[in-house]
Gaussian input, Z-matrix of N, CA and C with variables (Angstrom, degrees):
# hf/3-21g

backbone

0 1
 N
 C     1     B1
 C     2     B2     1     A1
 N     3     B3     2     A2     1     D1
 C     4     B4     3     A3     2     D2
 C     5     B5     4     A4     3     D3
 N     6     B6     5     A5     4     D4
 C     7     B7     6     A6     5     D5
 C     8     B8     7     A7     6     D6
 N     9     B9     8     A8     7     D7
 C    10    B10     9     A9     8     D8
 C    11    B11    10    A10     9     D9
 N    12    B12    11    A11    10    D10
 C    13    B13    12    A12    11    D11
 C    14    B14    13    A13    12    D12
 N    15    B15    14    A14    13    D13
 C    16    B16    15    A15    14    D14
 C    17    B17    16    A16    15    D15
 N    18    B18    17    A17    16    D16
 C    19    B19    18    A18    17    D17
 C    20    B20    19    A19    18    D18
 N    21    B21    20    A20    19    D19
 C    22    B22    21    A21    20    D20
 C    23    B23    22    A22    21    D21
 N    24    B24    23    A23    22    D22
 C    25    B25    24    A24    23    D23
 C    26    B26    25    A25    24    D24
 N    27    B27    26    A26    25    D25
 C    28    B28    27    A27    26    D26
 C    29    B29    28    A28    27    D27
 N    30    B30    29    A29    28    D28
 C    31    B31    30    A30    29    D29
 C    32    B32    31    A31    30    D30
 N    33    B33    32    A32    31    D31
 C    34    B34    33    A33    32    D32
 C    35    B35    34    A34    33    D33
 N    36    B36    35    A35    34    D34
 C    37    B37    36    A36    35    D35
 C    38    B38    37    A37    36    D36
 N    39    B39    38    A38    37    D37
 C    40    B40    39    A39    38    D38
 C    41    B41    40    A40    39    D39
 N    42    B42    41    A41    40    D40
 C    43    B43    42    A42    41    D41
 C    44    B44    43    A43    42    D42
 N    45    B45    44    A44    43    D43
 C    46    B46    45    A45    44    D44
 C    47    B47    46    A46    45    D45
 N    48    B48    47    A47    46    D46
 C    49    B49    48    A48    47    D47
 C    50    B50    49    A49    48    D48
 N    51    B51    50    A50    49    D49
 C    52    B52    51    A51    50    D50
 C    53    B53    52    A52    51    D51
 N    54    B54    53    A53    52    D52
 C    55    B55    54    A54    53    D53
 C    56    B56    55    A55    54    D54
 N    57    B57    56    A56    55    D55
 C    58    B58    57    A57    56    D56
 C    59    B59    58    A58    57    D57
 N    60    B60    59    A59    58    D58
 C    61    B61    60    A60    59    D59
 C    62    B62    61    A61    60    D60
 N    63    B63    62    A62    61    D61
 C    64    B64    63    A63    62    D62
 C    65    B65    64    A64    63    D63
 N    66    B66    65    A65    64    D64
 C    67    B67    66    A66    65    D65
 C    68    B68    67    A67    66    D66
 N    69    B69    68    A68    67    D67
 C    70    B70    69    A69    68    D68
 C    71    B71    70    A70    69    D69
 N    72    B72    71    A71    70    D70
 C    73    B73    72    A72    71    D71
 C    74    B74    73    A73    72    D72
 N    75    B75    74    A74    73    D73
 C    76    B76    75    A75    74    D74
 C    77    B77    76    A76    75    D75
 N    78    B78    77    A77    76    D76
 C    79    B79    78    A78    77    D77
 C    80    B80    79    A79    78    D78
 N    81    B81    80    A80    79    D79
 C    82    B82    81    A81    80    D80
 C    83    B83    82    A82    81    D81
 N    84    B84    83    A83    82    D82
 C    85    B85    84    A84    83    D83
 C    86    B86    85    A85    84    D84
 N    87    B87    86    A86    85    D85
 C    88    B88    87    A87    86    D86
 C    89    B89    88    A88    87    D87
 N    90    B90    89    A89    88    D88
 C    91    B91    90    A90    89    D89
 C    92    B92    91    A91    90    D90
 N    93    B93    92    A92    91    D91
 C    94    B94    93    A93    92    D92
 C    95    B95    94    A94    93    D93
 N    96    B96    95    A95    94    D94
 C    97    B97    96    A96    95    D95
 C    98    B98    97    A97    96    D96
 N    99    B99    98    A98    97    D97
 C   100   B100    99    A99    98    D98
 C   101   B101   100   A100    99    D99
 N   102   B102   101   A101   100   D100
 C   103   B103   102   A102   101   D101
 C   104   B104   103   A103   102   D102
 N   105   B105   104   A104   103   D103
 C   106   B106   105   A105   104   D104
 C   107   B107   106   A106   105   D105
 N   108   B108   107   A107   106   D106
 C   109   B109   108   A108   107   D107
 C   110   B110   109   A109   108   D108
 N   111   B111   110   A110   109   D109
 C   112   B112   111   A111   110   D110
 C   113   B113   112   A112   111   D111
 N   114   B114   113   A113   112   D112
 C   115   B115   114   A114   113   D113
 C   116   B116   115   A115   114   D114
 N   117   B117   116   A116   115   D115
 C   118   B118   117   A117   116   D116
 C   119   B119   118   A118   117   D117
 N   120   B120   119   A119   118   D118
 C   121   B121   120   A120   119   D119
 C   122   B122   121   A121   120   D120
 N   123   B123   122   A122   121   D121
 C   124   B124   123   A123   122   D122
 C   125   B125   124   A124   123   D123
 N   126   B126   125   A125   124   D124
 C   127   B127   126   A126   125   D125
 C   128   B128   127   A127   126   D126
 N   129   B129   128   A128   127   D127
 C   130   B130   129   A129   128   D128
 C   131   B131   130   A130   129   D129
 N   132   B132   131   A131   130   D130
 C   133   B133   132   A132   131   D131
 C   134   B134   133   A133   132   D132
 N   135   B135   134   A134   133   D133
 C   136   B136   135   A135   134   D134
 C   137   B137   136   A136   135   D135
 N   138   B138   137   A137   136   D136
 C   139   B139   138   A138   137   D137
 C   140   B140   139   A139   138   D138
 N   141   B141   140   A140   139   D139
 C   142   B142   141   A141   140   D140
 C   143   B143   142   A142   141   D141
 N   144   B144   143   A143   142   D142
 C   145   B145   144   A144   143   D143
 C   146   B146   145   A145   144   D144
 N   147   B147   146   A146   145   D145
 C   148   B148   147   A147   146   D146
 C   149   B149   148   A148   147   D147
 N   150   B150   149   A149   148   D148
 C   151   B151   150   A150   149   D149
 C   152   B152   151   A151   150   D150
 N   153   B153   152   A152   151   D151
 C   154   B154   153   A153   152   D152
 C   155   B155   154   A154   153   D153
 N   156   B156   155   A155   154   D154
 C   157   B157   156   A156   155   D155
 C   158   B158   157   A157   156   D156
 N   159   B159   158   A158   157   D157
 C   160   B160   159   A159   158   D158
 C   161   B161   160   A160   159   D159
 N   162   B162   161   A161   160   D160
 C   163   B163   162   A162   161   D161
 C   164   B164   163   A163   162   D162
 N   165   B165   164   A164   163   D163
 C   166   B166   165   A165   164   D164
 C   167   B167   166   A166   165   D165

   B1=1.4705
   B2=1.5161
   B3=1.2903
   B4=1.4477
   B5=1.5118
   B6=1.3213
   B7=1.4182
   B8=1.5627
   B9=1.3620
   B10=1.4526
   B11=1.5208
   B12=1.3119
   B13=1.5029
   B14=1.5488
   B15=1.3002
   B16=1.4559
   B17=1.5564
   B18=1.3637
   B19=1.4111
   B20=1.4406
   B21=1.3341
   B22=1.4750
   B23=1.5150
   B24=1.3580
   B25=1.4644
   B26=1.5453
   B27=1.3785
   B28=1.4501
   B29=1.5348
   B30=1.3797
   B31=1.5386
   B32=1.4777
   B33=1.2966
   B34=1.4771
   B35=1.5881
   B36=1.3231
   B37=1.4222
   B38=1.5712
   B39=1.2872
   B40=1.4803
   B41=1.5159
   B42=1.3253
   B43=1.3977
   B44=1.5763
   B45=1.3375
   B46=1.4614
   B47=1.5346
   B48=1.2860
   B49=1.5400
   B50=1.4796
   B51=1.3343
   B52=1.4975
   B53=1.4122
   B54=1.3499
   B55=1.4691
   B56=1.5048
   B57=1.3659
   B58=1.4550
   B59=1.6204
   B60=1.3215
   B61=1.4944
   B62=1.4817
   B63=1.3730
   B64=1.4778
   B65=1.5170
   B66=1.3439
   B67=1.5026
   B68=1.5017
   B69=1.2717
   B70=1.5241
   B71=1.5380
   B72=1.3329
   B73=1.5089
   B74=1.5641
   B75=1.3332
   B76=1.3727
   B77=1.6031
   B78=1.3071
   B79=1.4669
   B80=1.4958
   B81=1.3336
   B82=1.4564
   B83=1.5167
   B84=1.2359
   B85=1.4819
   B86=1.5145
   B87=1.3120
   B88=1.5129
   B89=1.5144
   B90=1.3800
   B91=1.4821
   B92=1.4993
   B93=1.3403
   B94=1.4791
   B95=1.5431
   B96=1.2676
   B97=1.5013
   B98=1.4977
   B99=1.3029
   B100=1.4357
   B101=1.6071
   B102=1.2795
   B103=1.4738
   B104=1.5347
   B105=1.3953
   B106=1.4993
   B107=1.4965
   B108=1.3519
   B109=1.4629
   B110=1.4898
   B111=1.3849
   B112=1.4051
   B113=1.6118
   B114=1.2903
   B115=1.4580
   B116=1.5581
   B117=1.3530
   B118=1.4349
   B119=1.4860
   B120=1.3032
   B121=1.4463
   B122=1.5612
   B123=1.2472
   B124=1.4553
   B125=1.5597
   B126=1.3591
   B127=1.5008
   B128=1.4670
   B129=1.3711
   B130=1.4461
   B131=1.5319
   B132=1.3825
   B133=1.5435
   B134=1.5253
   B135=1.2833
   B136=1.4940
   B137=1.5410
   B138=1.2941
   B139=1.4188
   B140=1.5178
   B141=1.3285
   B142=1.4378
   B143=1.4919
   B144=1.3432
   B145=1.4894
   B146=1.5116
   B147=1.3132
   B148=1.4664
   B149=1.6009
   B150=1.3542
   B151=1.4053
   B152=1.4960
   B153=1.2961
   B154=1.5004
   B155=1.5284
   B156=1.3919
   B157=1.4458
   B158=1.4760
   B159=1.4011
   B160=1.4446
   B161=1.4413
   B162=1.3569
   B163=1.4782
   B164=1.4581
   B165=1.3885
   B166=1.4553
   B167=1.4944
   A1=108.49
   A2=123.53
   A3=124.50
   A4=111.98
   A5=116.50
   A6=125.87
   A7=112.05
   A8=116.29
   A9=119.24
   A10=109.02
   A11=114.32
   A12=118.98
   A13=109.47
   A14=115.30
   A15=124.32
   A16=111.39
   A17=116.64
   A18=120.61
   A19=111.55
   A20=118.14
   A21=121.85
   A22=114.11
   A23=117.89
   A24=120.88
   A25=110.58
   A26=112.61
   A27=120.64
   A28=115.43
   A29=116.92
   A30=115.40
   A31=108.65
   A32=112.84
   A33=123.46
   A34=105.11
   A35=118.45
   A36=119.66
   A37=107.87
   A38=116.88
   A39=119.93
   A40=113.55
   A41=119.46
   A42=119.15
   A43=117.58
   A44=113.40
   A45=119.54
   A46=108.24
   A47=117.11
   A48=118.91
   A49=109.11
   A50=109.59
   A51=119.08
   A52=109.20
   A53=117.85
   A54=122.72
   A55=105.57
   A56=116.10
   A57=121.72
   A58=112.39
   A59=113.98
   A60=114.93
   A61=103.62
   A62=112.18
   A63=121.08
   A64=109.43
   A65=114.95
   A66=112.63
   A67=113.76
   A68=117.46
   A69=122.90
   A70=107.63
   A71=115.31
   A72=118.17
   A73=108.14
   A74=121.45
   A75=124.55
   A76=111.42
   A77=114.01
   A78=115.88
   A79=115.06
   A80=114.44
   A81=119.27
   A82=112.17
   A83=119.43
   A84=125.74
   A85=109.63
   A86=119.85
   A87=121.27
   A88=109.38
   A89=116.71
   A90=119.84
   A91=108.62
   A92=115.65
   A93=118.06
   A94=112.27
   A95=117.56
   A96=121.10
   A97=110.15
   A98=117.51
   A99=121.01
   A100=111.56
   A101=113.05
   A102=115.64
   A103=113.25
   A104=113.70
   A105=116.08
   A106=109.56
   A107=121.84
   A108=121.58
   A109=111.90
   A110=119.35
   A111=128.69
   A112=106.65
   A113=117.83
   A114=125.01
   A115=103.51
   A116=115.18
   A117=121.05
   A118=112.67
   A119=116.80
   A120=122.75
   A121=107.44
   A122=120.23
   A123=125.94
   A124=105.13
   A125=113.93
   A126=117.66
   A127=115.86
   A128=119.96
   A129=121.63
   A130=115.70
   A131=113.50
   A132=111.69
   A133=109.81
   A134=119.11
   A135=120.08
   A136=107.70
   A137=120.81
   A138=125.29
   A139=110.49
   A140=118.57
   A141=126.68
   A142=111.17
   A143=115.93
   A144=120.14
   A145=106.21
   A146=119.69
   A147=122.24
   A148=109.11
   A149=114.42
   A150=114.49
   A151=114.55
   A152=119.02
   A153=122.16
   A154=109.36
   A155=116.57
   A156=119.61
   A157=117.75
   A158=117.80
   A159=120.06
   A160=108.62
   A161=114.98
   A162=119.95
   A163=108.35
   A164=115.71
   A165=121.67
   A166=111.08
   D1=116.70
   D2=177.98
   D3=-65.85
   D4=141.19
   D5=178.91
   D6=-128.43
   D7=157.27
   D8=176.69
   D9=-146.03
   D10=141.45
   D11=172.08
   D12=-130.54
   D13=129.83
   D14=177.96
   D15=-46.92
   D16=-46.40
   D17=-174.20
   D18=-61.17
   D19=-26.18
   D20=-179.60
   D21=-66.37
   D22=-12.05
   D23=177.33
   D24=-116.81
   D25=19.58
   D26=173.82
   D27=85.41
   D28=10.95
   D29=176.98
   D30=-86.32
   D31=149.85
   D32=177.27
   D33=-86.39
   D34=70.12
   D35=-170.66
   D36=-152.43
   D37=135.03
   D38=-176.72
   D39=-85.32
   D40=3.23
   D41=-179.43
   D42=-59.59
   D43=128.85
   D44=174.40
   D45=-134.81
   D46=146.72
   D47=175.06
   D48=-154.55
   D49=164.18
   D50=173.24
   D51=-147.31
   D52=162.74
   D53=-179.01
   D54=-152.50
   D55=168.82
   D56=176.71
   D57=-67.60
   D58=-34.67
   D59=-177.58
   D60=-130.29
   D61=165.09
   D62=179.08
   D63=-70.21
   D64=-34.15
   D65=177.37
   D66=-64.79
   D67=-38.76
   D68=177.28
   D69=-65.17
   D70=-40.55
   D71=-179.49
   D72=-65.19
   D73=-42.42
   D74=-179.91
   D75=-61.07
   D76=-35.50
   D77=175.85
   D78=-67.46
   D79=-37.06
   D80=173.77
   D81=-66.63
   D82=-44.09
   D83=177.06
   D84=-61.32
   D85=-39.73
   D86=-176.30
   D87=-74.40
   D88=-30.67
   D89=177.69
   D90=-71.99
   D91=-43.39
   D92=178.59
   D93=-64.68
   D94=-42.58
   D95=178.98
   D96=-58.91
   D97=-40.03
   D98=-176.79
   D99=-72.97
   D100=-40.38
   D101=-176.94
   D102=-79.09
   D103=-45.02
   D104=-168.98
   D105=-94.83
   D106=-21.92
   D107=-173.51
   D108=-122.62
   D109=0.71
   D110=177.70
   D111=56.06
   D112=44.09
   D113=176.95
   D114=-107.63
   D115=100.92
   D116=-179.31
   D117=-81.95
   D118=-38.47
   D119=179.95
   D120=-125.82
   D121=120.13
   D122=-172.58
   D123=-84.25
   D124=115.22
   D125=175.62
   D126=-63.50
   D127=150.33
   D128=-175.70
   D129=-50.69
   D130=-39.43
   D131=-175.79
   D132=-73.25
   D133=-26.80
   D134=177.28
   D135=-76.02
   D136=-35.01
   D137=178.90
   D138=-64.08
   D139=-36.08
   D140=173.87
   D141=-61.56
   D142=-44.34
   D143=-178.57
   D144=-67.63
   D145=-46.24
   D146=-179.39
   D147=-54.75
   D148=-55.82
   D149=-178.65
   D150=-59.29
   D151=-31.19
   D152=179.59
   D153=-70.59
   D154=-32.78
   D155=-177.42
   D156=-83.70
   D157=-4.84
   D158=-179.46
   D159=-75.20
   D160=127.82
   D161=175.71
   D162=-97.25
   D163=133.42
   D164=-175.83
   D165=-97.87

């Protein structure tokens, strides 16, 4: 089950999530980024950090 933590990409944020698939996980991350960090469009360099930080 893939998991993600905001702190693993250097954010001062306690958010952690997991999902059955990486696609589901990315949807949860995108929703959190929008609501908590006001990131509406994830830039490519941030997306690369996110993908690298996902634990499988």
